[in-house]
C-alpha positions in Angstrom: -0.7 21.9 -13.6 -1.6 18.2 -13.2 0.9 15.8 -14.7 0.5 12.0 -14.7 3.4 9.8 -15.9 3.5 6.0 -16.2 1.0 5.7 -13.3 0.3 2.0 -12.3 -2.1 0.7 -9.7 -3.6 -2.6 -8.6 -6.6 -4.0 -6.8 -4.8 -6.6 -4.6 -2.7 -8.9 -6.9 -4.6 -7.7 -10.0 -2.9 -4.8 -11.8 -5.5 -2.6 -13.4 -3.6 0.5 -14.5 -0.5 0.3 -16.7 1.7 3.4 -17.4 -1.1 5.9 -17.5 0.3 9.2 -18.9 -1.5 12.5 -19.5 -1.6 16.1 -18.3 -4.1 18.8 -17.6 -2.8 22.4 -18.1 -4.2 25.6 -16.6 -7.6 26.3 -18.0 -7.7 23.0 -20.1 -10.7 20.8 -20.5 -9.6 17.2 -20.8 -11.7 14.0 -21.0 -10.9 10.4 -20.0 -12.8 8.2 -22.5 -13.3 4.4 -22.9 -15.8 1.7 -22.5 -17.0 0.6 -19.1 -14.4 -1.2 -16.9 -11.4 0.1 -18.8 -9.8 2.1 -16.0 -11.2 5.6 -16.1 -12.6 5.7 -12.5 -9.7 3.7 -11.2 -7.4 6.4 -12.7 -9.3 9.1 -10.8 -9.2 7.0 -7.6 -5.4 6.8 -7.9 -5.1 10.5 -8.5 -7.3 11.3 -5.5 -5.5 9.0 -3.1 -8.4 6.6 -2.9 -6.3 3.8 -4.4 -2.5 3.5 -3.8 -0.3 3.9 -6.8 2.0 1.0 -7.5 4.5 3.0 -9.5 4.8 6.1 -11.7 4.3 9.7 -10.7 1.4 12.2 -10.4 2.3 15.8 -9.6 0.1 18.8 -9.1 1.7 22.3 -9.3 5.0 20.5 -8.9 4.0 18.6 -5.7 3.9 14.8 -5.8 0.4 13.4 -5.0 1.7 9.8 -4.5 1.2 8.6 -1.0 -0.8 11.7 0.2 -4.1 11.0 1.9 -7.2 12.0 0.0 -7.9 15.1 2.1 -4.5 16.5 1.4 -5.0 16.0 -2.3 -8.3 17.8 -2.1 -6.6 20.6 -0.1 -4.0 20.9 -2.8 -6.6 21.9 -5.3 -8.2 18.9 -6.9 -12.0 19.0 -6.5 -13.9 15.7 -7.2 -17.5 15.2 -8.3 -17.7 11.4 -7.7 -19.6 8.9 -9.7 -23.1 8.5 -8.3 -23.0 12.0 -6.9 -22.8 10.9 -3.3 -24.5 14.0 -1.8 -25.1 13.9 2.0 -28.7 12.7 2.0 -29.7 14.0 5.5 -28.2 17.4 5.1 -29.9 20.3 3.3 -28.7 21.6 0.0 -27.1 24.6 1.9 -25.5 22.3 4.5 -24.0 20.1 1.7 -22.4 23.2 0.1 -21.2 24.9 3.3 -19.7 21.6 4.5 -16.9 21.8 1.9 -16.5 25.5 1.6 -12.8 26.5 1.6 -10.4 28.9 0.0 -6.7 28.2 0.2 -5.5 30.2 -2.8 -6.5 33.8 -2.1 -10.0 35.3 -2.1 -12.7 32.7 -2.7 -13.9 32.5 -6.4 -16.7 30.3 -5.4 -19.0 31.3 -2.5 -22.5 30.1 -1.5 -24.0 33.1 -3.3 -22.1 32.4 -6.5 -23.0 28.7 -6.5 -26.7 29.7 -6.1 -26.3 32.1 -9.0 -24.7 29.4 -11.1 -27.4 26.8 -10.2 -30.7 28.7 -9.5 -32.6 25.5 -8.9 -30.3 24.8 -5.9 -31.1 28.2 -4.5 -34.8 27.4 -4.8 -34.4 24.2 -2.9 -31.7 25.2 -0.4 -33.7 24.0 2.6 -34.5 20.6 1.0 -32.6 17.5 2.1 -30.1 15.9 -0.3 -32.3 12.8 -0.7 -35.3 15.0 -1.7 -33.7 16.2 -4.9 -34.0 14.8 -8.4 -31.0 13.1 -10.0 -30.2 16.2 -12.0 -30.4 18.4 -8.9 -28.2 16.1 -7.0 -25.6 16.3 -9.8 -25.7 20.1 -9.7 -25.3 19.9 -5.9 -22.3 17.6 -6.3 -20.7 20.0 -8.7 -21.5 23.0 -6.5 -20.1 21.2 -3.5 -16.8 20.5 -5.4 -16.7 24.2 -6.6 -17.1 25.3 -3.0 -13.6 23.9 -2.3 -12.4 26.4 -4.9 -10.4 23.8 -6.8 -7.7 24.5 -9.4 -8.8 21.4 -11.3 -12.4 20.1 -11.2 -12.7 16.3 -11.8 -16.1 14.9 -12.8 -16.5 11.1 -12.9 -19.5 10.1 -15.1 -20.7 13.7 -15.3 -24.1 13.0 -16.9 -24.6 9.3 -16.2 -28.3 8.3 -15.7 -29.6 11.9 -16.3 -32.4 12.8 -18.7 -31.3 14.4 -22.0 -32.6 17.9 -20.9 -30.6 17.7 -17.7 -27.5 16.4 -19.5 -27.7 19.5 -21.7 -27.9 21.8 -18.6 -24.8 20.1 -17.1 -22.9 20.5 -20.4 -23.9 24.2 -20.5 -22.5 24.6 -17.0 -19.3 22.9 -17.9 -19.0 25.2 -21.0 -19.3 28.3 -18.7 -16.6 26.9 -16.4 -14.4 26.4 -19.4 -15.0 30.0 -20.5 -14.1 31.2 -17.1 -10.7 29.4 -17.2 -11.5 26.5 -14.9 -9.4 23.5 -15.6 -11.6 20.4 -15.9 -11.0 16.6 -16.2 -14.2 14.8 -17.0 -15.4 11.2 -17.6 -18.5 11.2 -19.8 -19.9 8.8 -22.4 -21.6 11.4 -24.5 -18.6 12.4 -26.6 -20.4 14.5 -29.4 -21.7 17.0 -26.9 -18.3 17.6 -25.4 -16.3 18.0 -28.7 -16.8 21.8 -29.0 -15.3 22.5 -25.5 -12.7 19.8 -25.0 -9.0 20.6 -25.6 -7.7 17.1 -25.3 -9.1 13.5 -25.1 -7.4 10.6 -23.4 -8.7 7.2 -24.4 -8.1 4.3 -22.0 -8.4 0.6 -22.9 -7.8 -2.1 -20.4 -5.8 0.2 -18.1 -3.6 1.6 -20.9 -3.7 5.0 -22.6 -4.2 4.0 -26.3 -4.9 7.3 -27.9 -4.6 11.0 -27.1 -5.7 13.9 -29.3 -7.8 17.0 -29.8 -11.5 17.1 -30.6 -10.7 17.9 -34.2 -8.5 14.8 -34.4 -11.1 12.6 -32.7 -13.8 13.8 -35.1 -11.6 13.2 -38.1 -10.8 9.6 -37.0 -13.9 7.5 -36.7 -11.8 4.4 -36.2 -10.9 5.5 -32.7 -14.6 5.6 -31.7 -15.3 2.3 -33.4 -12.4 0.5 -31.8 -12.3 1.9 -28.3 -15.5 3.8 -27.5 -18.5 1.9 -28.9 -20.1 -0.8 -26.9 
């Protein structure tokens, strides 16, 4: 579904991604792992057309993403939950959700009613402004907003960053449900242990390079990977 091969990107003269290679198949749950500043968010920026690729390829359902504007990539079926949530602060919960509602691949799987069913707390606060929500509610809203685009692949950057443990657990439960329903997911999250049961494949990035790829079983069985690349 999503295939990335030898992707490279730069910020001005400074190259920050080097030959990034991985793929996300239909229904797969894949993580991008690594310490802060290693290139995870930059990889997502390059995929979403927010940072020009210098070389390499990124294809989605056989169509090249390289050079496409961000809105075209979103229309192709990549739904982004950005780092920091970035909800529209002066729109209501419902307006945030309706603003991105779209279905380009047949009947909509995600409607306003279904998002409210998935996130009951959003239904209870649908008339509240985005800036009146807690951090956890904003993250749910950001996920719901991305789901309203009816994406083929849902991308979450720092899925549970800065959230209380109870809220992190709720977000992981939501991601588990999405996995069970066959939604393809690419996620950046530091809390690896909580994700191990549902992840099909982990991609570890170090200084802009992919240095390890494997399953949850392989990651759990190799503590040296965590010690070398994931611990602060």
